[in-house]
C-alpha positions in Angstrom: 202.8 177.0 -187.6 202.6 175.2 -191.0 200.0 176.4 -193.5 196.6 174.9 -193.4 197.2 172.6 -196.4 196.1 169.1 -196.9 199.7 168.0 -197.5 200.7 169.2 -194.0 198.0 167.3 -192.1 199.2 164.2 -190.2 195.6 163.1 -189.7 195.0 163.0 -193.5 198.2 160.9 -194.0 197.0 158.5 -191.3 193.6 158.3 -192.8 194.8 157.7 -196.3 197.3 155.1 -195.2 194.7 153.3 -193.2 192.3 153.2 -196.1 195.0 152.0 -198.4 196.0 149.3 -196.0 192.4 148.1 -195.6 192.1 148.0 -199.4 195.3 145.9 -199.5 193.6 143.4 -197.2 190.5 143.1 -199.3 191.6 140.4 -201.8 193.0 138.3 -199.0 189.8 138.7 -196.9 187.6 138.1 -199.9 189.0 134.6 -200.1 187.7 134.1 -196.5 184.4 135.9 -197.2 185.2 138.5 -194.5 185.2 142.3 -194.4 188.1 144.0 -192.6 186.1 144.6 -189.4 184.7 141.1 -189.4 188.3 139.9 -189.6 189.2 142.1 -186.6 186.3 140.5 -184.6 187.5 137.1 -185.6 191.1 137.9 -184.5 189.8 138.9 -181.1 187.7 135.7 -180.8 190.5 133.4 -182.0 192.5 134.8 -179.1 189.8 134.8 -176.4 187.3 132.2 -177.7 184.3 133.6 -175.8 183.6 137.3 -175.0 180.5 139.4 -174.4 179.7 142.2 -176.8 181.0 144.9 -174.5 184.4 143.1 -174.2 184.7 142.8 -178.0 183.9 146.5 -178.3 186.6 147.3 -175.8 189.2 145.4 -177.7 188.2 146.9 -181.1 187.3 150.4 -179.8 183.8 150.0 -181.3 180.4 150.7 -179.8 177.6 148.2 -179.7 175.7 150.0 -182.4 178.5 149.2 -184.8 179.2 145.7 -183.4 175.7 144.3 -183.3 175.2 144.2 -187.1 178.7 142.9 -187.6 178.2 140.1 -185.1 174.8 139.2 -186.7 176.5 138.9 -190.1 179.2 136.7 -188.6 176.4 134.6 -187.1 174.6 134.3 -190.4 177.9 133.0 -191.9 177.9 130.4 -189.1 181.3 131.7 -187.8 180.1 132.7 -184.3 177.3 131.9 -182.0 175.5 134.7 -180.1 173.6 133.8 -177.0 172.4 135.3 -173.8 174.6 135.0 -170.8 173.4 132.4 -168.3 174.2 134.7 -165.4 172.7 138.0 -166.9 170.2 137.8 -169.7 170.9 141.4 -170.7 174.4 140.3 -171.8 175.1 138.7 -175.2 178.1 136.3 -175.3 179.9 135.7 -178.6 181.6 132.3 -179.1 183.4 130.9 -182.1 181.6 128.2 -183.9 183.5 125.1 -185.1 183.4 126.7 -188.6 184.8 129.9 -187.1 187.6 127.9 -185.4 188.4 126.1 -188.7 188.7 129.5 -190.5 191.7 130.3 -188.4 193.8 127.8 -190.4 193.3 129.8 -193.5 193.5 133.2 -191.8 196.8 132.7 -190.0 198.6 133.2 -193.3 197.2 136.6 -194.0 199.7 138.7 -192.1 202.6 137.2 -194.0 200.7 137.5 -197.3 200.0 141.1 -196.6 203.6 141.8 -195.7 204.6 140.3 -199.1 202.0 142.5 -200.9 203.1 145.8 -199.4 206.9 145.2 -199.2 207.2 146.9 -195.8 210.0 145.7 -193.6 209.2 144.1 -190.3 211.2 146.7 -188.5 209.4 149.6 -190.3 206.0 147.9 -189.5 206.9 147.5 -185.9 208.0 151.1 -185.6 204.9 152.4 -187.3 202.7 150.3 -185.0 204.5 151.7 -181.9 204.1 155.3 -183.1 200.4 154.6 -183.8 199.9 153.1 -180.4 201.7 156.0 -178.8 199.5 158.5 -180.6 196.4 156.6 -179.5 197.5 156.7 -175.9 198.1 160.4 -176.0 194.8 161.1 -177.7 192.9 158.9 -175.3 194.6 160.4 -172.2 193.2 163.9 -173.1 
């Protein structure tokens, strides 16, 4: 068993790397006037166009308490439209606005811009993602 030292903690390395990666995104996302989590919401909506809050939360692994203020801010920026479902008024549907759809044209360059910033090979990034996905599956299966 390794000593209980910070340098031996996988969780701390993942936490630190995640924070550093999000900081690397910041200048790119500032140009779009988005936070990292807002960007993640937009990525989900660019793929699916319309989702309810529960579905967005499922994709992003976020609860509605975290999502609701995020979605309100995106609505204030006129990037999404929040409305009650026509079939169940308890359900909020989130749809891209035309401004939100247009933002995709600027945002689609971000992955490549980030890759250039951090100089991480495509193969290394692919392997890291696979390991992170595997870790998540193991943790969620417990």
